[in-house]
C-alpha positions as CSV (number, residue, x, y, z in Angstrom):
1,M,0.0,1.3,42.8
2,V,-0.8,-2.4,42.8
3,N,1.6,-4.5,45.0
4,T,1.8,-7.8,43.2
5,G,4.9,-9.3,44.8
6,L,6.1,-10.2,41.3
7,S,9.8,-10.7,40.9
8,I,11.0,-10.7,37.3
9,T,14.5,-9.8,36.1
10,L,14.1,-6.6,34.0
11,P,16.4,-3.9,32.7
12,R,13.6,-1.4,33.0
13,C,9.9,-1.4,32.3
14,L,8.9,0.8,29.3
15,L,5.4,-0.6,28.9
16,S,2.6,1.9,28.7
17,N,0.4,2.7,31.7
18,C,2.5,0.9,34.3
19,D,3.1,1.6,37.9
20,V,6.6,0.3,38.8
21,Y,8.7,0.2,41.9
22,Y,12.4,-0.8,41.5
23,G,14.4,-2.6,44.2
24,S,18.1,-1.9,44.4
25,D,18.8,-5.2,42.6
26,V,16.8,-4.2,39.5
27,R,14.1,-6.6,40.2
28,L,10.5,-5.6,39.4
29,E,8.5,-5.5,42.6
30,C,5.1,-4.5,41.4
31,V,3.7,-3.8,38.0
32,C,0.6,-3.6,35.9
33,I,2.0,-4.9,32.6
34,Y,-1.2,-4.5,30.6
35,C,-3.2,-1.6,31.9
36,P,-6.1,-1.9,32.4
37,T,-6.8,-5.6,32.9
38,L,-3.7,-7.8,33.2
39,L,-2.9,-7.4,36.9
40,A,-0.8,-9.9,38.7
41,S,-2.4,-10.8,42.0
42,N,-0.3,-13.6,43.4
43,T,3.2,-13.8,44.6
44,I,5.2,-15.2,41.7
45,T,8.9,-15.6,41.3
46,T,10.8,-16.0,38.0
47,R,11.5,-19.7,38.6
48,R,7.8,-20.4,39.3
49,F,7.1,-19.5,35.7
50,T,9.2,-22.4,34.5
51,E,9.4,-25.0,37.2
52,E,6.4,-27.0,35.8
53,W,7.6,-26.9,32.2
54,K,8.3,-30.3,30.7
55,C,11.5,-29.2,29.1
56,R,13.0,-28.3,32.5
57,R,12.4,-31.9,33.6
58,Q,13.1,-33.7,30.4
59,W,15.9,-31.7,28.8
60,V,18.0,-31.3,31.9
61,T,19.9,-33.9,34.0
62,E,19.8,-34.0,37.8
63,E,23.1,-32.1,37.8
64,G,21.5,-29.3,35.9
65,K,23.3,-30.0,32.6
66,P,21.7,-30.6,29.1
67,N,20.3,-34.1,28.9
68,F,21.9,-35.1,25.5
69,Q,20.4,-38.6,25.6
70,K,16.9,-37.3,26.0
71,L,17.3,-34.5,23.4
72,L,18.7,-37.0,20.8
73,Q,15.7,-39.3,21.4
74,E,13.3,-36.4,20.6
75,F,15.1,-34.6,17.8
76,D,17.7,-37.0,16.2
77,E,17.8,-36.1,12.5
78,T,15.9,-32.8,12.7
79,P,17.7,-30.1,10.7
80,V,18.6,-27.2,12.9
81,P,20.3,-23.8,12.3
82,V,23.7,-23.5,13.8
83,A,25.9,-20.3,14.0
84,N,29.7,-20.1,14.2
85,C,30.4,-17.7,17.0
86,N,34.1,-17.5,15.9
87,A,33.2,-16.1,12.5
88,K,31.8,-12.7,11.5
89,E,29.5,-12.1,8.6
90,Y,28.6,-8.5,8.4
91,N,27.5,-7.8,12.0
92,A,26.3,-11.4,12.8
93,N,27.6,-15.0,12.8
94,P,27.2,-17.1,9.7
95,K,24.8,-20.0,9.9
96,Q,24.6,-23.5,8.5
97,V,21.9,-26.1,8.8
98,M,22.9,-29.5,10.2
99,P,21.2,-32.6,11.7
100,F,20.5,-32.1,15.4
101,K,22.4,-35.2,16.3
102,E,25.5,-33.8,14.5
103,F,25.3,-30.7,16.6
104,I,25.0,-32.7,19.8
105,H,28.0,-34.9,18.8
106,Y,30.0,-31.7,18.3
107,W,28.8,-30.2,21.6
108,K,29.8,-33.4,23.6
109,E,33.3,-33.3,22.0
110,Y,33.6,-29.6,22.6
111,I,33.0,-30.2,26.3
112,Q,35.4,-33.2,26.4
113,N,38.1,-31.0,24.8
114,G,37.8,-28.3,27.5
115,H,35.3,-26.2,25.6
116,S,37.3,-25.8,22.5
117,S,37.2,-27.2,19.0
118,P,38.9,-26.7,15.6
119,K,35.4,-26.2,14.2
120,G,35.0,-23.1,16.3
121,C,32.3,-22.3,18.9
122,L,29.0,-23.5,17.4
123,Y,25.6,-22.2,18.6
124,L,22.2,-23.7,17.7
125,K,20.0,-20.6,17.6
126,D,16.8,-19.3,16.1
127,W,15.4,-22.8,15.9
128,H,11.6,-22.8,15.4
129,M,11.1,-25.9,17.6
130,S,7.5,-25.1,18.5
131,R,6.6,-24.7,14.9
132,D,8.4,-27.9,13.9
133,F,7.1,-30.0,16.9
134,P,3.7,-28.4,17.9
135,E,2.7,-31.6,19.7
136,H,5.6,-31.5,22.2
137,N,4.1,-28.8,24.5
138,V,7.3,-28.6,26.5
139,Y,6.6,-25.1,27.9
140,T,3.8,-22.5,28.2
141,T,4.0,-18.8,27.6
142,P,3.6,-16.9,30.9
143,V,0.3,-15.0,31.0
144,F,2.2,-11.7,31.4
145,F,3.7,-12.2,27.9
146,S,0.6,-13.8,26.3
147,S,-0.7,-10.7,24.5
148,D,1.4,-11.4,21.5
149,W,0.3,-9.9,18.2
150,L,3.4,-10.9,16.3
151,N,3.0,-14.6,16.8
152,E,-0.8,-14.4,16.6
153,Y,-0.4,-12.9,13.1
154,W,2.0,-15.5,11.8
155,D,0.0,-18.3,13.4
156,T,-3.0,-17.1,11.5
157,L,-1.1,-17.2,8.2
158,E,0.5,-20.5,9.2
159,V,3.8,-19.3,7.6
160,D,6.2,-18.4,10.3
161,D,6.7,-17.6,14.0
162,Y,9.0,-15.8,16.4
163,R,9.4,-18.5,19.0
164,F,12.9,-19.9,19.2
165,V,15.0,-22.5,21.0
166,Y,18.7,-21.7,21.6
167,M,21.3,-24.4,22.7
168,G,24.9,-23.5,23.1
169,P,28.1,-24.5,24.9
170,K,29.9,-22.3,27.4
171,G,31.5,-19.4,25.5
172,S,28.8,-19.2,22.8
173,W,27.4,-15.7,22.4
174,T,25.2,-13.4,20.3
175,P,26.6,-10.1,18.9
176,F,25.2,-6.6,19.7
177,H,21.7,-6.1,18.3
178,A,18.1,-4.9,19.0
179,D,15.2,-7.3,18.4
180,V,13.2,-7.6,15.2
181,F,10.8,-4.8,14.5
182,R,11.9,-3.3,17.9
183,S,9.7,-5.9,19.5
184,Y,9.8,-7.0,23.1
185,S,11.5,-10.3,23.9
186,W,11.5,-12.7,26.8
187,S,14.1,-15.4,27.3
188,A,13.9,-18.3,29.7
189,N,16.9,-20.4,30.8
190,I,16.0,-24.1,30.8
191,C,19.5,-24.8,32.1
192,G,22.8,-22.9,32.3
193,R,23.6,-19.3,32.9
194,K,23.7,-16.2,30.7
195,K,25.3,-12.8,31.0
196,W,23.3,-9.9,29.4
197,L,24.8,-6.5,28.5
198,L,22.0,-4.0,27.8
199,Y,21.8,-0.4,26.7
200,P,18.7,1.8,27.0
201,P,17.2,3.1,23.7
202,G,19.2,6.0,22.3
203,Q,22.5,5.0,23.8
204,E,23.4,2.8,20.8
205,D,23.8,6.0,18.8
206,F,26.9,6.9,20.8
207,L,28.3,3.5,19.8
208,R,28.2,4.0,16.1
209,D,31.4,4.2,14.1
210,T,32.3,7.0,11.7
211,H,30.1,5.4,9.0
212,G,27.1,5.1,11.3
213,N,27.4,1.4,11.8
214,L,26.8,-0.3,15.2
215,P,29.6,-2.4,16.7
216,Y,29.7,-6.1,16.3
217,D,31.1,-6.6,19.8
218,I,30.7,-3.9,22.4
219,T,33.5,-5.4,24.6
220,S,36.0,-4.9,21.7
221,A,39.0,-2.7,22.4
222,E,38.5,-0.9,19.1
223,L,35.5,1.0,20.7
224,R,38.1,3.0,22.6
225,D,39.5,4.2,19.3
226,R,38.1,7.7,19.0
227,G,39.0,7.8,15.3
228,L,36.7,4.9,14.6
229,F,34.0,5.4,17.3
230,P,34.1,9.1,18.1
231,H,31.3,9.2,20.6
232,S,31.7,5.8,22.4
233,E,32.9,7.4,25.6
234,E,29.6,9.4,25.8
235,A,27.6,6.2,26.1
236,C,26.5,5.0,29.6
237,Q,27.8,1.8,31.0
238,P,25.7,-1.2,30.0
239,L,23.4,-2.8,32.5
240,E,24.8,-6.2,33.3
241,I,22.4,-9.0,34.3
242,I,23.3,-12.6,35.2
243,Q,20.4,-14.9,34.4
244,E,20.3,-18.2,36.3
245,A,18.7,-21.5,35.3
246,G,14.9,-21.3,35.4
247,E,14.8,-17.5,35.3
248,I,13.1,-15.4,32.6
249,I,14.4,-12.1,31.5
250,F,12.2,-9.5,29.7
251,V,13.8,-7.1,27.3
252,P,11.8,-4.0,26.4
253,S,11.5,-2.5,22.9
254,G,14.6,-0.9,21.5
255,W,17.1,-2.1,24.1
256,H,20.3,-3.1,22.3
257,H,22.0,-6.1,23.9
258,Q,24.8,-8.6,23.7
259,V,24.5,-12.0,25.4
260,Y,27.0,-14.7,26.6
261,N,26.4,-18.3,27.7
262,L,28.5,-18.7,30.9
263,E,27.8,-22.4,31.0
264,D,26.3,-25.0,28.6
265,T,22.9,-23.5,28.2
266,I,19.5,-24.1,26.7
267,S,17.0,-21.3,26.5
268,I,13.6,-20.5,25.0
269,N,13.1,-17.0,23.5
270,H,10.0,-15.2,22.1
271,N,9.8,-11.9,20.2
272,W,6.4,-10.3,20.7
273,L,4.4,-7.2,20.1
274,N,1.1,-5.8,21.4
275,G,-0.8,-2.7,22.0
276,C,1.8,-1.3,24.4
277,N,4.6,-1.2,21.8
278,I,2.9,-1.2,18.4
279,D,3.7,2.5,18.1
280,I,7.4,1.8,18.6
281,M,7.2,-0.8,15.7
282,W,5.4,1.8,13.5
283,Q,8.2,4.4,14.2
284,F,10.8,1.7,13.4
285,L,9.2,1.0,10.1
286,Q,9.1,4.7,9.2
287,N,12.8,5.0,10.1
288,E,13.6,2.0,8.0
289,L,11.8,3.4,5.0
290,S,13.4,6.7,5.4
291,S,16.8,5.1,5.4
292,V,16.1,3.2,2.2
293,Q,14.8,6.4,0.6
294,K,18.0,8.2,1.4
295,E,20.1,5.4,0.0
296,I,18.5,5.5,-3.4
297,D,17.4,9.2,-3.5
298,E,19.6,9.9,-6.6
299,W,17.2,7.7,-8.7
300,R,14.0,9.3,-7.4
301,N,13.3,11.4,-10.5
302,T,14.4,8.6,-13.0
303,M,11.9,6.0,-11.9
304,D,8.1,6.2,-12.0
305,S,7.9,3.4,-9.5
306,W,10.6,4.7,-7.1
307,H,8.3,4.7,-4.1
308,Q,7.2,1.1,-4.8
309,H,10.9,0.1,-5.1
310,C,11.6,1.6,-1.7
311,Q,8.9,-0.6,-0.2
312,V,10.4,-3.7,-1.9
313,I,13.9,-2.9,-0.6
314,M,12.5,-2.1,2.8
315,K,10.8,-5.5,3.0
316,A,14.0,-7.3,1.8
317,C,16.0,-5.6,4.6
318,S,13.5,-5.5,7.4
319,G,11.1,-8.4,6.7
320,I,8.0,-6.3,6.3
321,D,6.7,-3.3,4.2
322,Y,3.8,-0.9,4.8
323,G,1.3,-3.2,3.0
324,E,2.0,-6.2,5.2
325,F,2.0,-4.0,8.3
326,A,-1.5,-3.0,7.3
327,S,-2.5,-6.7,6.9
328,F,-1.0,-7.4,10.3
329,L,-3.2,-4.7,11.9
330,K,-6.3,-6.0,10.1
331,I,-5.9,-9.6,11.4
332,I,-5.3,-8.3,15.0
333,A,-8.4,-6.1,14.7
334,D,-10.6,-8.8,13.1
335,N,-9.8,-11.3,15.8
336,R,-10.7,-8.8,18.6
337,M,-13.9,-7.6,17.0
338,A,-15.0,-11.2,16.5
339,F,-14.1,-12.0,20.1
340,L,-16.0,-9.0,21.5
341,N,-19.0,-9.8,19.3
342,A,-18.9,-13.4,20.6
343,C,-18.8,-12.1,24.2
344,S,-21.7,-9.8,23.5
345,S,-23.7,-12.7,22.1
346,G,-23.0,-14.7,25.3
347,D,-20.9,-17.5,23.9
348,P,-17.2,-16.5,23.8
349,S,-16.2,-20.1,24.1
350,E,-17.4,-20.7,20.5
351,Y,-15.0,-18.1,19.2
352,S,-12.0,-19.1,21.3
353,R,-11.9,-22.5,19.5
354,H,-11.1,-20.7,16.3
355,L,-8.2,-18.7,17.6
356,S,-6.8,-19.7,21.0
357,E,-7.5,-19.4,24.7
358,T,-5.5,-16.2,24.9
359,L,-8.2,-13.7,24.2
360,T,-10.6,-15.5,26.6
361,T,-7.9,-15.5,29.3
362,L,-7.1,-11.8,28.8
363,G,-10.8,-10.9,28.5
364,P,-12.9,-8.2,26.8
365,Y,-11.3,-5.3,28.6
366,H,-8.0,-6.2,26.9
367,A,-9.6,-6.8,23.5
368,A,-11.1,-3.3,23.6
369,F,-7.8,-1.8,24.6
370,D,-6.1,-3.6,21.7
371,L,-8.7,-2.2,19.3
372,Q,-8.1,1.3,20.5
373,R,-4.4,0.9,19.9
374,V,-5.0,-0.5,16.4
375,A,-7.3,2.4,15.7
376,H,-4.6,4.9,16.8
377,I,-2.0,3.3,14.4
378,I,-4.5,3.3,11.5
379,E,-5.1,7.0,12.1
380,C,-1.4,7.5,11.9
381,L,-1.2,5.5,8.6
382,L,-3.9,7.7,7.1
383,C,-1.7,10.8,7.9
384,N,1.4,9.2,6.4
385,E,2.4,10.4,2.9
386,D,4.2,7.2,2.0
387,F,1.2,5.1,3.1
388,K,-1.0,7.3,0.9
389,R,1.1,6.5,-2.1
390,L,0.4,2.7,-1.9
391,D,-2.1,1.2,-4.2
392,H,-4.9,0.8,-1.7
393,S,-6.9,-1.5,-4.1
394,T,-4.2,-4.2,-3.3
395,L,-4.4,-3.8,0.5
396,T,-6.4,-6.2,2.6
397,L,-6.9,-3.3,5.1
398,Q,-9.1,-0.5,3.9
399,P,-8.2,2.0,6.7
400,E,-11.4,4.2,6.8
401,T,-13.6,1.1,6.7
402,M,-11.6,-0.6,9.4
403,L,-11.7,2.4,11.7
404,Q,-15.5,2.6,11.4
405,Q,-15.8,-1.2,12.1
406,I,-13.7,-0.7,15.2
407,R,-15.8,2.2,16.4
408,D,-19.0,0.3,15.8
409,T,-17.7,-2.8,17.6
410,I,-16.6,-0.8,20.7
411,Q,-20.0,1.0,20.7
412,S,-22.1,-2.1,20.3
413,T,-20.2,-4.1,22.9
414,R,-19.5,-1.4,25.4
415,G,-21.3,-3.3,28.1
416,Q,-18.6,-6.0,27.8
417,H,-15.8,-3.6,28.9
418,L,-15.1,-0.3,30.6
419,L,-12.7,1.2,28.1
420,Y,-15.2,3.0,25.9
421,Q,-14.9,6.8,26.0
422,E,-17.5,9.2,24.7
């Protein structure tokens, strides 16, 4: 076990190949987050991750409140997504897009009126601020969370990202959910306080209603109605965490959670995936496709393209299908093979300019580990009947070819890392 002195608020560490000791206050005391290379070696507290961030100095007043004047100077007319926490649309809050200055005007009035408004409780959330303002550089991703395949993929395509800013008044909240693709997430409070209610994977099944749907609000009295939620009493009590200003919380894959802003709060949130939880994403995708197939099973024998339609519906519901998942794996593998080959040639700096500093920071050990994890998932794809049914001529990833390229790269660059196994 490696004693790192690291103190990060965690519900539980589910990362692969980790040695963890838990203190009584559910703080991580020592961890190897990315076996075998990413070992923390210095004493670091949660606030030290964020204390040098520009946003903690510029977006926050001396009293620890949101600095509305500075925020308006920076973002003014920028269109931002805003949810109404008092309204329910399916199992979420409906959103609208409004100018940033209009939301700040509302927020100031909301505070002046004792944190109430006839407009409801509005919450600026899921704002792609980093994508919209890449030159701002108001924060940096902590190295422990920097192996991020999800955002690496979208950055490569220059289409989207999973980096968000949240700004909301006291009383704003996010309904019960698990994160996209069953990814990890980390959330940093720039100012304010949050209350998190978290359930370990599997406990959410006890909270489903008689139709199999998850609750919108796990604090609702209707969960005690055994006629509606027959197994709710079998669920464990949620883990409750109070997150203070400057602190970062890490949420492992598959932990359902509900979050409240206890004060006027600004936070930065990332969803992320890597070699430690890519198998969880793959299982999630299989489950999603299976659900679609069950829903439209009655048309299976009436449509020649039934399997292709299942993929289309899956992508509409989940945001990704098997074909795009294969493309995702290819980009991750290509980047690491190029990096290891650059390391082998003696000039990794030349490569890092074409991607980022991340692979150079994490090093060749980590790149080789990632390749092994990609190879494992590709082997799983090759055994999957639904993947076999895809038109492989349309895929950017040719699985057998990619597997051989990965093996050749690990073989030819084995002097650059210690992960190669005969």
